[in-house]
Rosetta silent file (secondary structure, phi, psi, omega in degrees, C-alpha in Angstrom):
SEQUENCE: XXXXXXXXXXXXXXXXXXXXXXXXXXXXXXXXXXXXXXXXXXXXXXXXXXXXXXXXXXXXXXXXXXXXXXXXXXXXXXXXXXXXXXXXXXXXXXXXXXXXXXXXXXXXXXXXXXXXXXXXXXXXXXXXXXXXXXXXXXXXXXXXXXXXXXXXXXXXXXXXXXXXXXXXXXXXXXXXXXXXXXXXXXXXXXXXXXXXXXXXXXXXXXXXXXXXXXXXXXXXXXXXXXXXXXXXXXXXXXXX
SCORE:     score description
SCORE:     0.000 S_00000001
   1 L     0.000   91.864  174.455  -35.315   46.604   38.287 S_00000001
   2 L    59.358   31.052 -179.924  -34.750   46.164   42.091 S_00000001
   3 L    79.511   -0.640 -176.414  -34.012   42.470   41.802 S_00000001
   4 L   -68.666  147.982  175.126  -37.408   41.682   40.368 S_00000001
   5 L   -86.661   83.468 -174.905  -37.866   38.680   38.061 S_00000001
   6 L   -78.491  172.441 -174.544  -39.089   40.756   35.157 S_00000001
   7 L   -69.985  154.661  177.105  -40.696   39.589   31.948 S_00000001
   8 L  -119.970  161.552 -175.615  -38.624   38.295   29.109 S_00000001
   9 L   -71.391  159.926 -177.216  -39.496   38.545   25.453 S_00000001
  10 H   -59.565  -37.206 -177.283  -41.650   35.784   23.925 S_00000001
  11 H   -72.987  -18.395 -177.287  -38.819   34.538   21.814 S_00000001
  12 H   -97.928   -6.323 -173.859  -36.492   34.250   24.830 S_00000001
  13 L   -71.060  145.379  174.625  -38.899   32.443   27.163 S_00000001
  14 L  -152.017 -174.389 -178.022  -38.024   28.958   28.377 S_00000001
  15 L   -64.827  -17.144  179.990  -38.599   26.724   31.310 S_00000001
  16 L   -82.034   -6.138 -179.526  -36.012   28.920   33.149 S_00000001
  17 L   -51.606  108.879 -175.134  -38.255   31.994   32.949 S_00000001
  18 H   -61.003  -31.175 -179.386  -38.153   33.129   36.614 S_00000001
  19 H   -69.818  -49.245  177.064  -41.599   34.723   36.534 S_00000001
  20 H   -59.085  -45.295 -179.083  -43.245   31.645   35.184 S_00000001
  21 H   -54.640  -42.662 -176.676  -41.254   29.543   37.590 S_00000001
  22 H   -69.691  -44.029  179.480  -42.471   31.667   40.547 S_00000001
  23 H   -64.345  -42.590  178.981  -46.097   31.573   39.484 S_00000001
  24 H   -62.334  -42.193  179.504  -45.985   27.825   38.732 S_00000001
  25 H   -61.625  -40.290  176.995  -44.500   27.172   42.162 S_00000001
  26 H   -64.652  -47.089 -176.663  -47.362   29.023   43.852 S_00000001
  27 H   -63.727  -32.217  177.059  -50.021   27.239   41.841 S_00000001
  28 H   -63.644  -21.487 -179.238  -48.519   23.835   42.726 S_00000001
  29 L   -88.752   -8.907  177.873  -49.070   24.647   46.344 S_00000001
  30 L  -101.400  158.327  176.654  -52.770   25.268   45.742 S_00000001
  31 L  -107.432  153.398  177.859  -55.631   22.840   45.130 S_00000001
  32 L   -50.407  133.103 -176.883  -58.321   23.110   42.437 S_00000001
  33 L   100.625  -20.308  178.272  -60.847   25.601   43.575 S_00000001
  34 L   -70.713  146.719 -178.615  -58.419   27.624   45.649 S_00000001
  35 E   -98.457  138.588  177.149  -58.313   31.360   45.032 S_00000001
  36 L   -73.728  151.675  176.437  -55.104   33.211   44.192 S_00000001
  37 L   -64.690  163.128  178.974  -54.234   36.318   46.202 S_00000001
  38 L   -58.048  154.718 -172.103  -55.092   39.654   44.583 S_00000001
  39 H   -58.913  -43.423 -176.831  -52.856   40.702   41.748 S_00000001
  40 H   -66.423  -39.829 -177.318  -51.129   43.571   43.646 S_00000001
  41 H   -74.134  -36.668 -177.587  -50.460   41.378   46.720 S_00000001
  42 H   -65.301  -45.410  178.355  -49.320   38.424   44.542 S_00000001
  43 H   -58.067  -37.519  178.967  -46.898   40.633   42.599 S_00000001
  44 H   -67.302  -45.870 -176.957  -45.439   41.931   45.844 S_00000001
  45 H   -59.841  -44.184 -178.934  -45.189   38.418   47.347 S_00000001
  46 H   -85.609   -2.684 -178.105  -43.404   37.012   44.234 S_00000001
  47 L    56.766   48.239 -179.399  -41.345   40.147   43.808 S_00000001
  48 L  -129.726  161.692 -179.966  -42.370   40.533   40.194 S_00000001
  49 L   -77.423  151.647  179.678  -43.836   43.399   38.182 S_00000001
  50 H   -65.941  -28.374  176.881  -47.600   43.346   37.694 S_00000001
  51 H   -67.457  -44.522  178.703  -47.359   43.375   33.926 S_00000001
  52 H   -58.764  -47.739  178.902  -45.135   40.311   34.081 S_00000001
  53 H   -57.350  -47.107 -176.540  -47.460   38.628   36.506 S_00000001
  54 H   -61.096  -38.305  178.916  -50.546   39.414   34.407 S_00000001
  55 H   -63.791  -42.468  177.965  -48.896   37.953   31.338 S_00000001
  56 H   -71.942  -32.332  178.795  -48.077   34.586   33.038 S_00000001
  57 H   -67.965  -35.716  178.260  -51.460   34.413   34.605 S_00000001
  58 H   -63.958  -38.792 -179.590  -53.029   34.897   31.118 S_00000001
  59 H   -63.614  -49.260  179.902  -50.913   32.023   29.806 S_00000001
  60 H   -60.548  -35.696  177.264  -52.021   29.711   32.574 S_00000001
  61 H   -68.682  -34.189  176.291  -55.656   30.749   32.037 S_00000001
  62 H   -67.568  -29.283  179.884  -55.294   29.944   28.306 S_00000001
  63 L   -85.685   -8.030  178.152  -54.070   26.429   29.269 S_00000001
  64 L    88.845    6.929  176.586  -57.038   25.933   31.560 S_00000001
  65 L   -74.707  -33.394 -178.352  -54.948   25.933   34.721 S_00000001
  66 E  -122.964  159.388  177.795  -56.543   29.122   36.045 S_00000001
  67 E  -140.227  118.336  176.665  -60.033   30.646   35.841 S_00000001
  68 E   -91.781  126.433 -176.765  -60.782   34.319   36.239 S_00000001
  69 E  -113.779  119.046 -178.864  -64.125   35.137   37.681 S_00000001
  70 L   -56.872  129.001 -177.762  -65.306   38.716   37.325 S_00000001
  71 L    76.863   -1.821 -176.044  -65.665   40.376   40.659 S_00000001
  72 L  -122.644  -39.896  178.261  -64.378   37.384   42.485 S_00000001
  73 E   135.413 -165.437 -176.806  -60.755   36.699   41.586 S_00000001
  74 E  -116.458  134.191 -169.692  -58.574   34.105   39.901 S_00000001
  75 E  -123.727  150.845  173.538  -59.029   30.382   40.894 S_00000001
  76 E   -80.672  134.302  176.006  -57.024   27.253   40.302 S_00000001
  77 L  -109.632  160.267  172.870  -58.676   24.702   38.033 S_00000001
  78 L   -83.630  123.885  179.095  -57.955   20.972   37.623 S_00000001
  79 L   -69.318  127.724  177.358  -56.107   20.670   34.333 S_00000001
  80 L  -101.715  152.443  179.832  -57.832   18.319   31.815 S_00000001
  81 H   -61.819  -25.654  178.991  -56.047   16.490   29.023 S_00000001
  82 H   -67.689  -35.095  178.728  -58.226   18.309   26.500 S_00000001
  83 H   -66.717  -41.387  178.419  -56.636   21.613   27.492 S_00000001
  84 H   -66.624  -30.196  173.713  -53.207   20.159   27.081 S_00000001
  85 H   -60.176  -43.412 -177.835  -54.158   18.849   23.639 S_00000001
  86 H   -65.484  -38.238 -179.045  -54.926   22.354   22.427 S_00000001
  87 H   -70.524  -36.273  179.129  -51.596   23.648   23.789 S_00000001
  88 H   -65.372  -40.859 -179.875  -49.752   20.702   22.222 S_00000001
  89 H   -52.305  -50.642 -179.550  -51.511   21.329   18.874 S_00000001
  90 H   -61.687  -45.061 -175.075  -50.007   24.859   18.922 S_00000001
  91 H   -66.554  -40.774  178.065  -46.646   23.719   20.141 S_00000001
  92 H   -56.199  -45.821 -176.539  -46.468   21.026   17.432 S_00000001
  93 H   -68.862  -41.494 -175.668  -47.172   23.554   14.734 S_00000001
  94 H   -70.534  -33.650 -174.008  -44.776   26.148   16.132 S_00000001
  95 H   -93.378   -7.385 -177.988  -41.899   23.755   16.730 S_00000001
  96 L    63.839   29.917  177.466  -42.369   21.767   13.500 S_00000001
  97 L   -60.691  138.820  178.005  -42.414   18.480   15.436 S_00000001
  98 L   -82.733  153.316  171.826  -42.875   15.518   13.038 S_00000001
  99 H   -63.935  -29.288  176.981  -45.711   13.013   13.441 S_00000001
 100 H   -65.291  -37.777  178.088  -43.035   10.283   13.560 S_00000001
 101 H   -65.656  -39.708 -175.410  -41.498   11.978   16.629 S_00000001
 102 H   -71.832  -36.142  176.255  -44.881   12.164   18.296 S_00000001
 103 H   -62.427  -34.897  177.416  -45.554    8.506   17.569 S_00000001
 104 H   -62.981  -35.644  175.874  -42.330    7.667   19.252 S_00000001
 105 H   -66.892  -37.627  178.922  -43.628    9.354   22.369 S_00000001
 106 H   -64.150  -45.803 -179.835  -46.878    7.433   22.100 S_00000001
 107 H   -61.218  -39.096  179.938  -44.974    4.142   21.913 S_00000001
 108 H   -61.775  -47.683  178.389  -42.924    5.043   24.960 S_00000001
 109 H   -59.621  -39.790 -178.936  -46.132    5.791   26.908 S_00000001
 110 H   -68.038  -39.931 -177.108  -47.781    2.543   25.827 S_00000001
 111 H   -66.501  -38.248  179.131  -44.700    0.497   26.808 S_00000001
 112 H   -70.116  -37.852  176.083  -44.612    1.990   30.269 S_00000001
 113 H   -60.164  -43.365  177.615  -48.378    1.504   30.639 S_00000001
 114 H   -62.375  -42.035 -177.145  -47.971   -2.186   29.681 S_00000001
 115 H   -63.323  -51.601 -176.111  -45.191   -2.659   32.171 S_00000001
 116 H   -68.542  -31.178  175.731  -47.101   -1.079   35.028 S_00000001
 117 H   -66.219  -41.400  176.385  -50.356   -2.902   34.117 S_00000001
 118 H   -61.699  -41.592 -178.355  -48.570   -6.176   34.161 S_00000001
 119 H   -66.645  -38.524 -174.392  -47.001   -5.400   37.460 S_00000001
 120 H   -80.721  -39.802  179.597  -50.300   -4.323   39.118 S_00000001
 121 L    61.348   43.471  175.903  -52.539   -7.034   37.614 S_00000001
 122 L   -68.483  112.973 -170.743  -55.727   -5.006   38.116 S_00000001
 123 H   -65.301  -40.388 -178.333  -58.521   -7.502   37.054 S_00000001
 124 H   -60.144  -59.263 -175.758  -61.212   -5.067   35.973 S_00000001
 125 H   -66.857  -27.375  176.104  -59.429   -2.943   33.431 S_00000001
 126 H   -67.305  -40.107  174.534  -57.552   -6.092   32.171 S_00000001
 127 H   -60.179  -35.194  174.657  -60.909   -7.665   31.655 S_00000001
 128 H   -67.258  -27.461  173.894  -61.955   -4.667   29.598 S_00000001
 129 H   -66.094  -45.958  176.681  -58.839   -5.283   27.456 S_00000001
 130 H   -64.355  -38.761  176.909  -60.094   -8.753   26.761 S_00000001
 131 H   -60.675  -41.475  179.054  -63.602   -7.485   26.033 S_00000001
 132 H   -61.898  -42.578  176.921  -62.119   -5.171   23.333 S_00000001
 133 H   -61.385  -40.918 -179.783  -60.388   -8.079   21.720 S_00000001
 134 H   -62.002  -37.231 -179.029  -63.610  -10.081   21.761 S_00000001
 135 H   -61.144  -42.717 -179.873  -65.351   -7.211   20.031 S_00000001
 136 H   -62.520  -44.378 -178.839  -62.647   -7.446   17.280 S_00000001
 137 H   -61.823  -32.265 -175.849  -63.201  -11.217   17.102 S_00000001
 138 H   -89.140   -8.918 -176.819  -66.933  -10.776   16.651 S_00000001
 139 L   -89.178  163.138  174.836  -66.652   -8.032   14.071 S_00000001
 140 L   -89.701  169.749 -174.115  -66.421   -8.360   10.283 S_00000001
 141 L   -61.808  -32.270 -177.472  -63.356   -7.109    8.465 S_00000001
 142 L   -98.581    5.670 -177.878  -65.054   -3.831    7.356 S_00000001
 143 L   -70.189  123.311  179.123  -66.802   -3.283   10.626 S_00000001
 144 L   -64.987  -14.589  177.713  -65.997    0.241   12.127 S_00000001
 145 H   -58.638  -28.296 -178.178  -66.369   -1.474   15.557 S_00000001
 146 H   -62.997  -40.692  178.651  -62.874   -2.747   15.139 S_00000001
 147 H   -63.500  -46.360 -178.787  -61.498    0.809   15.190 S_00000001
 148 H   -64.609  -38.519  178.290  -63.547    1.609   18.308 S_00000001
 149 H   -64.710  -36.068  178.209  -62.448   -1.601   19.969 S_00000001
 150 H   -60.420  -45.895 -177.873  -58.808   -0.671   19.197 S_00000001
 151 H   -67.500  -43.239  178.484  -59.289    2.655   20.995 S_00000001
 152 H   -61.859  -38.038  177.597  -61.095    0.954   23.945 S_00000001
 153 H   -61.609  -46.365 -179.357  -58.316   -1.555   24.290 S_00000001
 154 H   -71.040  -31.083  173.112  -55.575    1.033   24.655 S_00000001
 155 H   -67.364  -40.679  179.190  -57.672    3.135   27.081 S_00000001
 156 H   -62.078  -36.154  177.483  -58.218   -0.063   29.180 S_00000001
 157 H   -62.619  -43.636  179.504  -54.516   -0.631   29.112 S_00000001
 158 H   -68.687  -33.965  175.675  -53.751    2.785   30.554 S_00000001
 159 H   -62.939  -40.930 -178.976  -56.518    2.235   33.171 S_00000001
 160 H   -63.621  -27.248 -177.016  -54.865   -1.018   34.041 S_00000001
 161 H   -78.159  -20.774  175.769  -51.577    0.811   34.677 S_00000001
 162 L    54.360   34.231 -178.999  -53.444    2.972   37.196 S_00000001
 163 L  -116.838   99.123 -177.636  -50.983    5.822   36.589 S_00000001
 164 H   -58.331  -27.401  178.344  -52.836    9.106   36.139 S_00000001
 165 H   -68.287  -45.161  175.470  -49.892   10.860   34.620 S_00000001
 166 H   -55.071  -51.038 -179.317  -49.562    8.211   31.919 S_00000001
 167 H   -61.001  -39.777  179.530  -53.248    8.435   31.191 S_00000001
 168 H   -61.570  -50.896 -179.193  -53.230   12.209   31.149 S_00000001
 169 H   -71.210  -35.074  176.754  -50.405   12.529   28.669 S_00000001
 170 H   -63.348  -41.431 -178.213  -51.686    9.623   26.526 S_00000001
 171 H   -66.758  -40.335  178.189  -55.105   11.230   26.254 S_00000001
 172 H   -64.722  -45.444  177.690  -53.576   14.604   25.340 S_00000001
 173 H   -63.878  -39.508  177.093  -51.271   13.045   22.717 S_00000001
 174 H   -65.509  -30.043  176.062  -54.079   11.032   21.283 S_00000001
 175 H   -64.232  -39.653 -176.886  -56.040   14.237   20.786 S_00000001
 176 H   -71.083  -38.507 -174.733  -53.164   15.730   18.782 S_00000001
 177 H   -90.805    3.118 -172.750  -52.719   12.513   16.700 S_00000001
 178 H   -47.872  -49.974 -179.024  -56.445   11.859   16.304 S_00000001
 179 H   -67.864  -42.437  179.127  -56.661   12.736   12.614 S_00000001
 180 H   -60.036  -46.852 -176.909  -53.345   10.983   11.750 S_00000001
 181 H   -60.604  -38.620 -179.523  -54.443    7.814   13.699 S_00000001
 182 H   -67.632  -42.754  179.633  -57.752    7.680   11.801 S_00000001
 183 H   -64.796  -39.319  175.598  -56.009    8.007    8.468 S_00000001
 184 H   -60.537  -44.887 -176.697  -53.454    5.208    9.387 S_00000001
 185 H   -63.263  -39.863 -178.285  -56.328    2.926   10.446 S_00000001
 186 H   -66.980  -35.852 -179.250  -58.178    3.469    7.175 S_00000001
 187 H   -65.664  -35.924 -175.285  -55.067    2.705    5.124 S_00000001
 188 H   -76.165  -29.134 -174.662  -54.595   -0.639    6.936 S_00000001
 189 H   -61.825  -20.420 -176.315  -58.263   -1.669    6.598 S_00000001
 190 L   -77.627  -16.231  178.327  -57.816   -2.324    2.837 S_00000001
 191 L   -72.562  139.668 -175.622  -55.412   -5.256    3.567 S_00000001
 192 L   -64.721  -29.229  179.216  -57.217   -8.582    3.414 S_00000001
 193 L  -104.463   25.045 -176.056  -55.991   -9.951    6.797 S_00000001
 194 H   -54.859  -50.351 -174.237  -56.457   -6.677    8.704 S_00000001
 195 H   -62.197  -47.450 -179.905  -58.996   -8.041   11.170 S_00000001
 196 H   -62.497  -39.390  179.233  -56.948  -11.132   12.175 S_00000001
 197 H   -63.356  -44.199  176.280  -53.779   -9.156   12.541 S_00000001
 198 H   -57.488  -43.952  174.755  -55.561   -6.667   14.810 S_00000001
 199 H   -62.613  -42.715 -176.346  -56.815   -9.518   16.961 S_00000001
 200 H   -65.409  -50.261 -173.743  -53.391  -11.187   17.170 S_00000001
 201 H   -67.084  -35.035  177.808  -51.324   -8.155   18.179 S_00000001
 202 H   -75.130  -32.742  176.922  -53.832   -7.051   20.814 S_00000001
 203 H   -66.421  -38.183  177.451  -54.362  -10.494   22.177 S_00000001
 204 H   -57.711  -43.959 -178.289  -50.611  -10.773   22.631 S_00000001
 205 H   -67.092  -40.749  179.195  -50.545   -7.621   24.698 S_00000001
 206 H   -58.895  -50.182 -175.854  -53.488   -8.827   26.735 S_00000001
 207 H   -59.740  -43.671 -176.484  -51.926  -12.250   27.465 S_00000001
 208 H   -67.831  -37.291  176.477  -48.654  -10.681   28.570 S_00000001
 209 H   -65.633  -50.452 -176.886  -50.354   -8.178   30.840 S_00000001
 210 H   -59.909  -31.895  179.497  -52.693  -10.711   32.226 S_00000001
 211 H   -77.313  -17.142 -175.940  -49.792  -13.117   32.969 S_00000001
 212 L    81.248   14.391 -179.991  -47.957  -10.338   34.904 S_00000001
 213 L   -85.036   99.792  179.735  -44.829  -10.584   32.659 S_00000001
 214 H   -62.400  -42.470 -179.997  -43.575   -7.046   32.484 S_00000001
 215 H   -65.476  -43.492 -177.588  -40.931   -7.712   29.833 S_00000001
 216 H   -67.824  -30.774  178.618  -43.288   -9.669   27.688 S_00000001
 217 H   -65.792  -47.115  177.954  -45.827   -6.878   27.938 S_00000001
 218 H   -60.776  -38.448  179.588  -43.349   -4.313   26.716 S_00000001
 219 H   -69.359  -36.092  174.000  -42.201   -6.625   23.948 S_00000001
 220 H   -65.943  -33.947  171.356  -45.801   -7.101   22.889 S_00000001
 221 H   -59.510  -52.316  179.693  -46.237   -3.414   22.638 S_00000001
 222 H   -57.948  -40.369  179.199  -43.166   -3.099   20.476 S_00000001
 223 H   -63.275  -45.193 -179.211  -44.391   -6.001   18.247 S_00000001
 224 H   -49.602  -51.633 -176.785  -47.770   -4.232   18.007 S_00000001
 225 H   -76.551  -30.541  173.943  -46.245   -1.110   16.644 S_00000001
 226 H   -65.882  -41.878  178.846  -43.681   -2.837   14.438 S_00000001
 227 H   -60.251  -45.629  176.962  -46.537   -4.746   12.808 S_00000001
 228 H   -58.977  -44.827  179.503  -48.459   -1.469   12.242 S_00000001
 229 H   -61.080  -45.214 -179.493  -45.465    0.186   10.628 S_00000001
 230 H   -63.801  -36.252 -178.621  -44.979   -2.842    8.297 S_00000001
 231 H   -75.643  -29.647  174.932  -48.619   -2.858    7.380 S_00000001
 232 H   -66.227  -36.966  177.923  -48.636    0.847    6.633 S_00000001
 233 H   -66.303  -42.006 -179.136  -45.797    0.258    4.249 S_00000001
 234 H   -65.886  -39.461  177.384  -47.749   -2.668    2.663 S_00000001
 235 H   -64.190  -38.063  176.136  -50.849   -0.497    2.378 S_00000001
 236 H   -67.053  -40.937  179.454  -48.892    2.254    0.642 S_00000001
 237 H   -64.217  -36.879 -177.148  -47.360   -0.246   -1.767 S_00000001
 238 H   -75.174  -27.816 -178.602  -50.777   -1.668   -2.618 S_00000001
 239 H   -73.673  -23.115  179.997  -52.258    1.830   -3.213 S_00000001
 240 L  -104.484    0.000    0.000  -49.537    2.401   -5.778 S_00000001
């Protein structure tokens, strides 16, 4: 239709969708709080049909990227990880992604965070990592504070990396995996040496990051997750 980037069917949509690409390109040029042009003007500027434009704007509104204000217009919002979590939940269900695949992504994010944290050596968030380990050391084996300290440690690690993109995607993924992570933690708590192992693997990450050794920090992350995988197998065996 006159060279317009028209809508494609839902089943055919991909990152190559020209209408979505055009709208996304415009949004990237705006700052949170900026108002989009009126729909008729925007459709003409992007050379797309109004129906296709309206569809893509609705998608972005659903993701929390845009906000429509009655009588005022459509505004750009700052995307929060919670909004991405909701979208990921739906995407995971629709694409049949396995939890194992998502955990692999989590490990990759943690490894990079550890590397960047070791490189930067930011003292305050690194101190919070040590504080979380101290909480584990002062807790009893059945104390729920250990689980909270585990969460606090990994958040401090991402803060130490000072990379907003890593933190953003880690928070979004953590939201998707929240229920599974809680179940995994409960399964491991039945093992008699759970508390000491938790202390050891997290202390190793802290020591490597604090020393500024990027390779050691990534290796410590790998060891942390290898140990968790082994303990999950052990917990399953004990349960049977």
